[in-house]
N, C-alpha and C positions, 0 to 999 in steps of 0.2 A: 503494500500500500504506499502510496505517496506520502501517508500520514499516518504515522503508528498508531497505534491504539493506545499506546500510553507512553510517556516519554519525563523521563526525570530530569528536573533543572536544579542541579547544584549551585553551592555557594560559589560565586560570591551574585549569580543573576537570581538564585532562587535563593531559600528554599522552596521549591513548587513541584508539582504535576501536569503534564499537560494532557488531555484527556481528547481522545476523537470523538465528538459527540453523535451517537451512535441514535439517539432520538431525530438527530435531523437527515441522517442517509435514508435513500442516497439522493435526496435533491441539492444537499450542500456535503464539504468535507468542514466543519468547523471546528475550533478546537476549545475547550472549557479548561479554565486554566484555574486551579486550586492552590490557593497560600496558605491555606488551614485546615486542620481536620473538619472543620464543621462545612464547608464546603465541599471536602471530598465525599463526606457522607452524604449531601446533599445529590449529588451527582451519583452515586451510586444507588442510592434512592429511585431517584428519575432516571435510574437504566443508561444515562450517560457512557457509563463504563458497566460491562456485565457478562455473563458467562462465568462457569465455575472456575477453571483454571486463572482466566484474567485476576476474578476478581482477588483470588489468591495475591497474585501479583501487585496488583490494586492496595491489599491491605496491607502487603508489607511496606510498599513504599508509603503511604499512609502513617505507618509507625515512624517511619525513617525521617517523615515531614515533621512530626511531633516532638521526634528529638532535635532536630536542628532549630526549631523554633523556642527549645527548652517549658514546653507543655507537661502539665499533669500527664504523665505515662498510663498509669494504670488508666486515667480516665478516658485519653486518648482512644487506647486500645478499647475501652467498653464500648465507646460512642462507634467505631468501627466495626467492630463485630456484631451490635444493633443494626446497623444498615439494611441486611437482608439475611433473615434467621436459617433459611433453608440451605443456602449453596455452602458446603461444609468448610471448600476451598478458603472460602474468607476468612474464618477464625482460624485456619489451617497455616495461612500466611501471616497473620496476624501474630502467633502464638510462637512461630521462630525467628521473625524480625524482632520481638519481646527479648526474648530470649537472648537473642544477639546484644542488644540493649545490655542486660542484665550482665553479661560475663564481661562483657567492655566493663563497664562499671565497676563490678570487682576488681577487674586486674588494674584500673586507674588508682583504685585503691591501696594496691601492694607499689606502686612505682607508675612514671611517665608513661603514657602510650598515647595511640593517636585517638580523638574526640571517640567517644560514645557514639554520636550519631554517623561518623563513618563504616565504624563497624555495622550497622543497620542497615547502609547503604549498601555497601558490598555485600549483604545477605540477602537483600532484596534483588539485588543482581543477580546473586545466585538462583533465587527463585525463580526469574523471570528464566536465565537460562538453561536451565534443568529442565523447565517446564518445554521451550523449545526441542528440546534432546529428546523430551517422553513423545511430544507428538511427532516428530519423525520416528520413532521406534514402533509409536501406535500403529504411523500411516504402514508399514512394513510388514508387521504383524496382520493387522486388518484385513491388507490387500490379499492373503489365501480364503477370507470369507468371503471374496467378490468374484461369481463366476464371470466369463468369457462372456462379452455381449450384455452384461447382467442392464436391466432397469433398474434404478436405486428410487428408493423413496424417502425421503428425509423431512426433519421437523424444525421446527426454531431454526435456530443458527448457532454453528457450530466451527467457524473458520478461524482467520486469523483476527477477527476481530472480538474473540473468547483469549485467544491462547497467544504464549510466546512465540510461537511456532506457526504451521499454518492451519492448527486447530485440531479437535476430536475425529468426530466424525466427517466431517468435511474435509480433515486431510487424507483418510481413507479414500475417500470419494476422488479428491484431487490425484491419488496413487495409482488409482482406477482408470482415471481418465488418461494417465499420462504414459500407462502400461496399456493401452486399445483395447481396454475390458471394456469401459462403460458407454453405453448406448445412449441412455437418457437419465438425467438426472431429474424425478419429480421434486418439486418441493410446496409442502404444506405451506400456503399463506400463513399459520398458527396466528389466528386470533387470539386475544384481543390486540394485542400493538403489533403484528404483523412483521413479527423479525424474520419469518419465512421470505415473503415477498419483498422487504425493505432490503432484508442485508443478505440473506442467502444468495437470493437473485443476482445482487450485486454483486458478491463476490464469486458466483458461476460465469456470468457474465465476463468479467475480467479477467477471467482464467480459461474462458472459449470452451466450456463445457455445455453441451446440448442439454438446455433444460424447458421447463414449463413450469409455471406456478397452478397450482388446483386449492382451491375454498377446501378448509379441514373438512366440511361434508362430505366432500365429493371422493376421499380417499375410500371409502367402503366399496364405492361402484369400480374404482379404477382396480383395486385389488382384484372383486368377481369376476371382471373382463379379462383377468390372466395378467396384466401388464406391469406388473409388478414382482421382481424376482428375489430383493433384500431389502429391509427395510434398516438402515441406521440412525442412530440418535446419538445424543452424549447423553450425557447425566449433571446434575446438580448434589448429588448426594447417590450416597450407593451402601445402604445396611450391611451388616455382619451376614446376614443370611442370604445376601442375595439381591432382595428387592431395589428397586431405583425410583428414585424422587428425580422428575423431569418437567419440564415446560408442560402445562397441562393441555393433554391433549395425546399426548403419550400412552399413557393406560389405554385410551379406545383404537389407537392403532397396532397395540400389542394382542388385544385382544382378537380384531380384525385379522391379524397376520396367524393367530394360531387356528381360528377358523378358514383359513385360506391357505394354508399349510407353506405359509412364505417364510423364513428365519426372519427373527427379528435378533439386530445385534446393536447392543450398549458399546461406545466407545469413552473410555473416559480413563485418565491417569488416575495412577495409587492414591495421590491426594485426597481424591475425591469418595476412596473407601472408608465410611466412618464406621471402626468394629465397637465404638462405644454404645450405638445404635444397634439393639440387637434385632428389630425386624422393622418395616417399613411403617408399623405403627407409631413407632419412637422419635418420625422424623416429623417434625414440625413445619406445617405446612405455610406460606407466607399467603397472607389474605390483603389483595390491593386493593385501589378506589376503584367504585363503582361506576363514577366517570369513564375508565378504560373500557367499558363496553358500552355505557349508553352513549357515546361518542365516538365518533371516529374521525381522525385528524382534525380535532378540535371543532368537528360540526355535532352538536345533538342528534343522536338518530331513535332518541326513544322519548317520551313524554316528559317534561321537566319532572322531579321529581322522584323517578321511578328508581328503585334499589336494585341493584345487580349482585349476583354471584358468582366471585373473582379470585379463587386460588390459583395462582402464580404456577402450582406445579400440582402434577398428582404423581401415586405411586403406582407401579408395575409390580408385580408380586414375582419373586425369580423363577415359578413354573413356566412363565409365559415369554421367558427373556432366551434365546438360543445360548446366548454367547456373551461375554463380556469381554472386549480388548484393555489393555493396560499396557503399558511400554515394558511390565516384568512377565510379560504371558498371556495367555487367553482362556477364562474358565467358562471352560463349554462341556457341559451345562455349570451356569453359576453355582457356588455352594458354598458352606460357611466356609468350611475346611480349606479348599482352594482360596477363596479369597485371603483368606488367614496369610496364606503362605506368601501370595502376593504381596499383598500389603505390609509385611516384616521385613524388616531391613531399617537403613538409614534413611529413607523416604525421599531418595536422590537417584535420578533418573542416571543409568551408565552410560557409555559412549563419549565421543571427542562431542565438542563443542565448535561449533563455526562463530569464526568470529562476525559472521552477520548477526547472531541474535544478540552478541553484545553490543553492537554496535547501535541496535534500536532503543536500548534503554539512557542512551548521553551520556554526559559526563557526571 
C-alpha cells in the first residue's frame, strides 16, 4: 500500500502514531494522527484501525506512545485493552509491550540504560515484524488447502490492512492467485460496515485478483449453485476448544458450508489463540451502536428511533471448522490438544524477517 496501515513517529517529530483511516476507504487514503492514548483508543473504537493482528501492533505502539509521554502506564494499558474487548490480539500486544517497559524500568533501577520508552518501541517493532513473518508462513501452509482452479469465498477483510504482512486469510488467497490456483474470489459485502465491499474488494483489485462482491444473504444461493470450493476467513479470538469468534456472519457461513460439504478454513496467527477461554461461551462479544445498522454511509435507512441488534462478532464452534491455519502448523480438525501444542512456546514466529517489513513501521 502507498500508505501503511500504521506508522510510528518517534522523537523528535513525535511521539505519534499515524493510521490509515479504514473508515474512509476506498474513497480516500486519509491519515489519522494519534498523539496521545485517548486519540488512539477513539481510533480503535471507530475502526480507523482494525483486524486482530493489526490491533496487537497498534496496542503495542499505544503503550510506546504512553511511555514516551510519561503517562500513567497502567491506566493507559487498561484504556487501550478496553477499546475492543473481543479481539484478543489487542490485549496480547499491550501485555507484551508493558512487559518490555517494566523490564526496562527494573534495569534502570540498577544501572544507566536506554530509556524505557525505547525498549517498548523496540518490542512493538518486533511484534509487527513477527506478524509479517507469520503472515508469510500462514500463506505457505494455507496454500496446500486451496485446490487448483479454486473459487474462494471470504468474509470481512483479512489483508494487509489488518496485518504487518499481507494478512491472514487474504495472504492465502494472494498465494493461491500467484500460484495460478485461484479462479475467482467471492467477497461477502459484510454488513453492516461493508468491510468486504469497501476493503477486501479494494485490496483484491490492487492485486489483480478476479473477484465479485455479493450481499451476505446471497452466500447460500451461491453455495447451493456449487460455485464455491472453499471458504477462507480470519479470526478475532480462538478459544481453547477451537471455537472461533470472527466478524458477524461467519457462523452462518460455517453452517452453510457444512450443509453443502464445502471446506471451511480459518487462518489466524497463534497470538489469536486464547487458551484462557475454554470455549466459545467464554468469549465476550462486542456490541456496537445501533446506528451502524440503521444507517448506511451516514444515510438513515430505518425510521428514527429504531433500535438494532448489532453484535460485532459471532462464534463458530470447532465442529463446523475444517482446519485452522497458523504460522506454526495446521489444526485439522481443530482440537484443544492441537491448539495447545501450536500455541505453546515463545509466541514468536520463526523464520527470517525481510527488511521491507521493518521499514513499514517508521523510525
